[in-house]
C-alpha positions, -999 to +999 in steps of 0.1 A: -402+071+753-438+067+755-464+091+762-502+086+772-525+103+758-538+110+793-499+122+802-496+142+774-528+169+779-530+180+743-546+154+726-580+152+746-604+153+717-583+122+701-591+103+730-623+115+731-634+101+698-612+071+704-634+054+735-663+040+727-693+055+740-710+038+768-737+022+767-768+029+797-753+013+831-774+002+859-770+013+893-751-020+904-727-020+873-719+024+883-711+008+917-689-025+902-671+002+883-664+027+906-649+005+928-624-010+902-612+023+890-588+029+914-572-007+906-576+004+865-559+041+872-534+026+891-523-003+864-528+021+838-502+045+852-475+023+858-477+011+825-472+045+813-443+050+834-428+018+826-417+031+793-395+056+808-357+050+811-350+045+846-311+053+855-318+044+893-329+009+880-296+008+853-274+014+883-292-010+904-289-039+875-255-031+874-246-034+911-268-066+913-248-083+886-216-070+892-197-105+889-212-109+856-189-077+850-156-079+871-157-116+868-146-112+828-128-081+835-105-104+854-103-133+837-094-109+805-068-089+823-048-123+836-057-139+800-042-105+783-009-106+805-005-141+803-004-139+763+018-106+765+045-127+781+039-161+761+042-142+726+084-144+717+090-106+714+105-089+684+133-061+681+131-034+652+160-017+637+160+009+609+178+025+583+173+055+565+178+063+531+179+099+516+164+102+476+185+132+463+188+122+426+227+128+425+247+120+398+282+133+386+275+160+364+310+144+344+291+116+332+258+136+324+253+145+282+271+173+272+236+183+264+228+180+299+255+193+322+246+232+314+209+222+331+199+224+364+182+185+375+141+187+390+137+178+425+122+145+426+081+144+435+064+125+459+053+101+430+088+094+422+096+087+462+070+064+467+081+045+434+112+041+452+097+023+481+080+004+460+117-005+444+129-011+479+097-040+488+103-059+453+104-093+455+139-096+437+153-077+463+138-096+487+154-129+472+189-111+471+183-104+513+170-137+519+197-152+503+225-130+517+216-136+555+205-171+546+166-163+565+155-196+547+176-221+572+158-202+604+126-212+620+117-179+627+109-178+590+101-211+581+080-229+606+078-258+586+114-264+603+102-268+639+071-283+631+037-269+627+017-271+655-018-297+660-035-262+668-024-241+636-032-276+615-071-273+626-073-239+622-055-247+583-082-274+581-114-253+587-103-225+564-092-200+590-056-201+586-032-214+554-015-244+558+022-241+555+026-275+540+008-260+507+032-231+499+065-240+490+096-233+512+099-196+488+067-185+497+065-191+532+097-172+537+088-146+519+055-142+537+076-140+572+097-117+556+075-092+541+052-094+575+089-083+595+093-058+570+080-019+571+094+007+541+075+041+540+080+079+530+086+103+560+063+130+550+071+159+533+105+150+529+124+126+499+136+099+530+126+067+528+126+043+562+128+011+566+121-009+593+126-050+598+118-073+630+128-102+641+132-122+677+172-120+665+181-082+673+214-089+656+195-102+627+170-073+625+200-050+624+220-070+596+191-073+574+177-037+578+214-026+566+217-055+541+183-041+531+196-008+524+229-017+507+212-039+483+190-012+474+218+005+463+237-021+441+201-026+427+202+008+416+238+007+407+233-025+383+201-010+369+221+018+358+251-001+346+228-025+328+210+005+312+249+018+299+252-017+288+224-019+268+222+013+253+257+010+241+251-024+222+218-011+209+242+020+195+271-005+179+247-021+154+230+013+151+266+031+142+273-003+117+242+003+097+248+041+100+279+034+084+269+016+056+239+042+054+266+071+052+285+054+025+258+050-001+245+082+004+277+102-001+283+073-032+252+087-044+258+122-046+291+115-065+277+093-090+249+119-099+274+146-095+300+131-124+266+124-143+254+157-143+286+173-148+279+193-114+315+190-104+322+220-074+354+244-075+363+265-057+342+287-032+319+254-032+302+264-063+298+244-094+319+247-126+292+260-147+286+289-124+323+297-119+329+299-154+298+321-159+313+345-131+348+345-153+329+353-187+309+378-169+343+395-156+360+394-190+331+409-208+332+434-186+366+437-190+367+439-229+337+466-228+358+487-205+386+486-231+366+490-256+358+522-241+389+532-233+402+532-268+375+550-284+377+575-257+416+580-264+413+575-299+384+607-301+404+630-278+434+623-301+416+631-331+398+662-320+436+677-314+446+667-346+418+684-361+419+715-339+458+719-344+463+718-310+497+705-299+496+670-295+495+667-257+478+630-247+500+607-228+493+583-253+510+599-276+537+615-255+545+577-239+549+563-273+587+549-284+583+565-320+569+601-304+599+597-281+629+610-300+607+636-323+599+651-295+633+658-280+646+666-309+618+693-316+622+706-280+662+710-288+653+728-321+631+749-305+664+756-280+684+766-309+656+788-322+654+808-292+691+806-291+694+823-325+665+843-323+681+864-297+713+877-320+695+865-355+666+881-376+639+860-386+650+860-429+683+847-416+692+817-429+698+799-399+665+810-384+645+795-415+666+766-418+655+758-378+618+766-385+618+745-413+630+714-393+607+725-363+576+725-389+589+692-401+590+674-370+554+691-358+541+669-395+561+640-380+543+639-345+512+650-363+516+618-385+527+600-355+500+611-335+472+595-364+490+565-364+484+559-329+448+574-331+441+546-359+456+522-332+435+530-306+403+525-333+414+496-341+420+484-305+385+496-297+370+475-326+388+448-314+378+453-277+340+452-292+346+420-314+360+406-278+321+419-261+307+404-290+320+369-282+318+368-244+284+380-246+277+350-267+298+326-243+280+341-215+244+337-231+254+304-236+262+299-199+235+308-192+216+286-205+234+257-198+231+268-165+195+269-165+188+236-177+212+219-149+191+239-120+167+211-118+197+183-115+214+208-087+187+206-068+184+170-067+222+166-059+214+193-031+187+167-018+212+143-020+238+162-002+212+171+026+205+135+032+240+124+030+246+150+058+218+140+075+234+106+077+268+114+088+252+139+116+232+110+132+261+090+126+287+115+145+259+117+172+256+080+178+293+081+180+291+105+209+265+087+228+285+052+226+312+071+238+294+080+269+277+046+271+307+028+267+323+049+297+293+046+319+296+008+316+333+002+324+329+028+355+330+005+386+305+023+408+277+038+388+261+070+402+222+059+421+196+084+435+199+080+471+221+074+497+221+058+532+218+088+557+214+062+592+221+027+593+203+004+618+221-006+652+212-031+677+181-027+698+176-043+728+139-030+735+114-055+722+087-036+696+063-063+697+042-070+715+034-036+737+025-053+771+011-025+789-012-009+757-024-049+748-036-054+787-053-021+792-071-024+757-084-057+765-097-056+801-115-023+792-129-035+762-140-064+784-152-042+808-173-022+786-185-055+769-198-066+803-212-036+814-233-031+780-247-067+778-260-061+817-272-028+801-284-036+773-306-065+789-319-038+817-333-018+783-347-043+772-366-052+799-378-016+809-390-008+772-407-042+765-445-041+758-466-051+787-501-059+792-518-043+816-536-063+844-556-058+872-538-065+901-554-089+927-559-064+956-581-044+932-596-078+920-609-084+955-625-054+954-648-063+928-677-082+942-682-115+923-722-108+916-715-074+899-719-075+864-690-055+847-690-047+813-656-051+795-645-016+787-636-002+750-597+003+738-575+033+727-543+035+713-519+053+734-495+081+717-461+063+709-432+083+704-405+053+706-410+035+668-384+009+668-404-012+692-445-023+688-460+008+700-487-012+720-488-044+733-521-064+737-533-062+773-548-092+792-586-097+788-602-091+823-610-121+845-640-143+830-659-137+865-658-100+859-671-099+820-711-099+824-715-113+788-688-133+765-699-108+734-666-106+716-656-068+714-650-045+681-611-050+689-611-085+693-631-091+659-603-066+639-574-086+652-592-115+640-594-100+609-559-088+611-549-127+615-569-134+581-550-110+561-515-120+573-528-157+564-534-144+530-506-132+525-497-109+492-530-118+482-546-093+505-520-064+500-546-036+492-574-037+515-604-013+512-623+000+543-657+015+536-693+012+548-724+026+561-716+038+594-700+073+602-671+085+591-651+085+621-661+051+627-648+038+597-614+060+599-610+041+636-616+007+623-594+013+595-563+026+620-574-001+645-565-027+615-536-011+600-521-010+637-525-047+642-508-048+607-482-028+616-465-050+644-451-070+619-453-053+582-449-024+569-487-004+563-500+028+552-536+043+557-547+065+525-572+086+538-600+093+509-630+102+528-617+131+546-648+127+570-630+123+599-602+148+618-589+114+633-559+109+603-550+141+612-550+138+645-527+110+648-505+120+625-471+138+631-475+169+610-511+179+606-505+204+580-488+178+557-502+179+520-520+149+509-533+129+476-548+163+460-512+185+464-497+152+449-521+155+419-515+189+412-476+189+415-475+205+443-459+176+466-438+144+463-446+112+475-423+122+504-441+150+515-472+132+516-461+104+535-464+109+571-459+087+603-483+078+629-480+096+665-496+060+682-474+033+662-448+027+634-479+032+605-475+055+577-503+079+569-514+098+537-539+122+539-566+134+518-555+168+510-552+204+531-586+219+545-605+233+512-592+210+487-612+197+456-626+165+458-629+159+422-588+159+421-598+121+441-612+114+407-584+117+389-568+083+370-535+094+384-546+083+422-548+047+411-511+052+396-500+065+432-519+036+449-499+012+426-466+029+436-477+027+470-484-013+471-448-016+455-434+000+485-455-014+515-466-048+523-503-035+528-521-007+521-557+008+535-576+029+516-601+046+542-631+050+517-658+061+541-689+056+523-673+057+489-699+079+475-677+095+446-646+078+444-641+053+409-647+017+416-613+009+396-597+024+425-613+004+455-616-027+437-591-041+417-571-066+435-583-051+472-606-070+497-632-050+514-637-048+551-670-032+559-681-010+587-716-010+591-741+010+607-752-009+640-791-005+628-784-029+601-804-060+597-787-092+592-802-091+557-792-057+548-755-069+559-755-102+535-774-088+504-745-053+508-717-082+509-734-098+480-732-066+464-697-056+468-686-089+459-703-089+424-688-057+420-652-067+420-641-073+454-617-104+460-635-110+496-656-092+516-653-091+552-686-075+569-675-064+611-700-067+632-691-041+659-673-010+646-651+008+664-670+036+678-657+073+694-662+079+729-669+109+752-656+086+784-630+102+809-622+071+824-586+056+816-593+033+785-580-003+781-546-005+762-549-028+733-516-032+712-510-013+680 
């Protein structure tokens, strides 16, 4: 929305600087201006108010052009009703399949029977949906239900309409004759089929539409049945392929097992590593037996030696021989018995006879002979035991030598035993693998022979015949078309009215006001100012129509007309005039106003930015939307970025870059980085205008490189001085120098200024 300076009431200083200073006027001129002033003020107020959006005017425009709204809406209503009634209705039927991953526990491998089956994830259910939409299943359904023989699925059977042929010729649609019959039927099939998974479940919904409700239900059920059959066939094919592969592997493994076991036996026979009882080698078994015999011999030797030593001790001590070896000897049994009998007789006779009796002496003599005989026999037994001990000692020595030999033999056969065990392990692994393959082969063979293999899904809801058309939805389609047409036609009318209200208009003096001006009164054309503009999508201002020729006292060209002609020449120069340096001997405010006026003319059709290098006038800050924004000085110091230093113009879509905040160091503008910044702006904008002021302390390279100059001279400069200044600027390096005749001057006038385009 546009607001003029005099309506805002807060930018009065800017208005005063933008208005040219009036020259001394004669009394007739003042009277003429006083008469023209009311008409001019009224015209300017009308121009300011014309930028507001008038809702009453919009309502009046809608009422005035209601035929342009009602007629298209009624036509769209009638056309939509006719179309939805002419379209062949389609009936939809659906069937539902539950994916539960069920499987007969008795058909699982033995290792999996005790494990719980994991639930299917959403990706698995989505994969099953793609299986329902597979082309292989589609071909089976088409063949089973003979869909290729129906004109609904193959439009070529009933002929192609000329409208469709024309659309195919211009590339809007596909030519049915350029497609194979299978492609045509598949396109129609997939156009009527929809399969999706129900959210947060393992249920797949299969929907099919057709002009025949019976066919729709039949095809939906056929798809579900075909999906389950396809899964069963896949499982049986997997089992068949597995059994065939396992059969070949089993034959190969049998040969490998036989060869491995043969290698084991050959190595065992060559190495004499025969296995005895308890699964031990013969050498180890012999070594164990010899060790046992050695232990027995050592025990026999120790036993014989101990017994012989005991008997010798008895004989030497003269004690009675009471050893079991002596008493249990056959040779000692009879003397021992006789000795017992003689001692009994001696005791009997001693009771009646004295010791010197011959009978007593005889019995004692016999008893002494028996004791001697027993001692001799005990000595023999002791010698016999000593001989046994020596024999056992020899046996121990022999067995020890034999054991040492067996140990050496076992040590030499350890390496061969290691090789033998390696061969046995290899043969055992081959046999275990063979047994595993045999078990899997039996399981796969069993699954292959089962007629109904388990599937991952089951039908939980079969399709039924529907009597309600699913397509087209007549009422929603009619309402949508009608409302859309109503909104579209209303939008067109409102848009046209808005464009008419917001279009830039020239401010002209009305006829009654012109009648009030005396023809003979000399009237000077008023200088122009630029009103504040908040709407930046449109050119901010429009070039006003000049006053009537009879109202202009002289025909001199104004400073605004001159700047507009300069802008036209800059546009005509094209890319050669992207960089424009505005400088001169006039006051800093006049140079800034001239640069802004030229930039706003160029900003009508291009992207323009004004760079303030003089900082001698507060006008740039006054017309900026952000007067406190940083400038080039802060950019050079790294305190701001390009996005922060570029601001907008209140009066137009012009962009502004100020020199810096108040009190900045002007030496920063002499930095080479300023040239780099201007080059960056040249890449982003169509025109870059440099407000150089008097250019007293700025580098020449910054101002002249690939630039053209627009000189704003002081009004007191003579023509010769102006010519000399142009020659000097051309010699410095400017590609072209344009000298203005009448620079824009600030004014303190309070009357409404003339509006120019910006």
